[in-house]
C-alpha positions in Angstrom: 3.1 -4.3 -23.9 5.8 -6.5 -22.4 8.2 -5.5 -19.6 11.5 -4.4 -21.0 13.7 -4.4 -18.0 15.1 -7.0 -15.6 13.1 -6.0 -12.5 11.3 -8.0 -10.0 7.6 -8.8 -10.3 4.7 -8.3 -7.8 5.2 -11.9 -6.5 8.2 -10.6 -4.4 6.1 -8.2 -2.4 6.6 -9.5 1.2 3.0 -9.9 2.6 4.3 -12.4 5.2 6.0 -9.6 7.2 2.7 -7.9 8.1 1.6 -8.3 11.7 -1.5 -7.3 13.5 -2.2 -6.2 17.2 -5.5 -6.7 19.0 -7.5 -3.5 19.1 -8.8 -2.8 22.6 -11.5 -0.3 21.7 -13.8 -2.4 19.5 -17.1 -0.7 18.8 -15.6 2.8 18.7 -15.5 4.8 15.5 -11.8 5.6 15.6 -10.0 6.5 12.3 -6.4 5.4 12.1 -4.2 7.2 9.5 -0.7 6.1 8.6 1.3 7.8 5.9 4.8 7.6 4.4 6.7 9.9 2.0 9.2 7.1 1.3 7.2 4.7 -1.0 9.1 3.6 -4.0 8.5 1.0 -6.8 9.6 0.6 -10.4 7.8 1.4 -13.6 7.5 -1.9 -15.3 7.8 -0.3 -18.8 10.7 2.1 -18.4 12.5 0.5 -15.4 12.7 4.0 -13.8 11.8 4.4 -10.1 8.4 5.7 -9.0 8.4 7.8 -5.8 5.3 8.7 -3.8 3.4 9.2 -0.6 1.1 6.4 0.5 -1.7 7.4 3.0 -3.6 4.5 4.6 -6.8 5.4 6.6 -8.9 2.7 8.3 -11.5 2.2 10.9 -10.4 -1.0 12.8 -12.7 -3.8 13.9 -10.6 -6.3 15.9 -7.0 -5.5 14.9 -4.5 -2.8 14.2 -1.6 -3.1 11.7 1.7 -3.2 13.5 3.6 -0.2 12.2 7.1 -1.7 12.0 5.7 -4.6 9.9 3.9 -2.2 7.7 7.1 -0.2 7.1 8.9 -3.4 6.0 6.0 -4.4 3.8 6.0 -1.1 2.0 9.7 -1.3 1.6 9.3 -4.6 -0.2 7.9 -2.7 -3.2 11.2 -1.0 -3.8 12.4 -3.1 -6.7 9.0 -4.3 -7.8 7.9 -3.5 -11.4 4.3 -2.5 -10.8 2.0 0.2 -12.1 1.1 2.9 -9.6 -2.6 2.0 -9.9 -1.9 -1.6 -9.3 0.3 -0.8 -6.2 -2.4 1.1 -4.5 -4.9 -1.7 -5.1 -2.4 -4.4 -4.0 -1.7 -2.5 -0.8 -5.4 -2.2 0.0 -6.0 -5.9 -0.8 -3.1 -7.1 1.4 -4.0 -4.8 4.4 -7.7 -5.7 4.3 -6.8 -9.4 4.3 -4.5 -9.1 7.3 -6.6 -6.8 9.6 -10.2 -7.1 8.4 -11.2 -3.5 9.1 -14.7 -1.9 9.0 -13.4 0.3 6.2 -10.1 1.3 4.6 -8.8 3.8 2.1 -5.4 3.8 0.4 -4.3 6.9 -1.4 -1.2 6.9 -3.5 0.2 10.4 -4.4 2.9 9.7 -6.9 5.6 12.2 -7.9 5.8 13.9 -11.2 7.0 11.8 -14.1 7.0 13.1 -17.6 5.1 16.2 -16.4 2.3 14.0 -15.0 1.4 13.6 -11.3 -0.8 10.7 -10.4 -3.2 10.3 -7.4 -4.8 6.9 -7.0 -7.5 6.3 -4.4 -8.9 2.9 -3.6 -11.4 2.0 -0.9 -12.9 -1.0 0.9 -16.1 -1.1 3.1 -17.0 -4.3 5.0 -20.4 -5.6 4.0 
């Protein structure tokens, strides 16, 4: 199935904006949870907006994700044509790469569209 609408592709997601902060409590089993109700992207098939909540939970090793940079990163999805399942996986991949946590879980709770509500959960555990 080909994209039908003139929307931006995943290559415009701004990974470079992500920043990290040194984590001063290395060795503790702290769980960090960050969420936003303002996530938006675009359905690559219909061109219609997808709205949802993104919940990021992680146990840091050496670094924390700087929150302002995370906000700008998530905002960069706004005009991107990406499937909801792919968005959750891309977020996990990018965040694991930047902060190298012990473990991380990204949950996407996407709003109703066509009578269907979608929840996508992806996880990473350091080996």
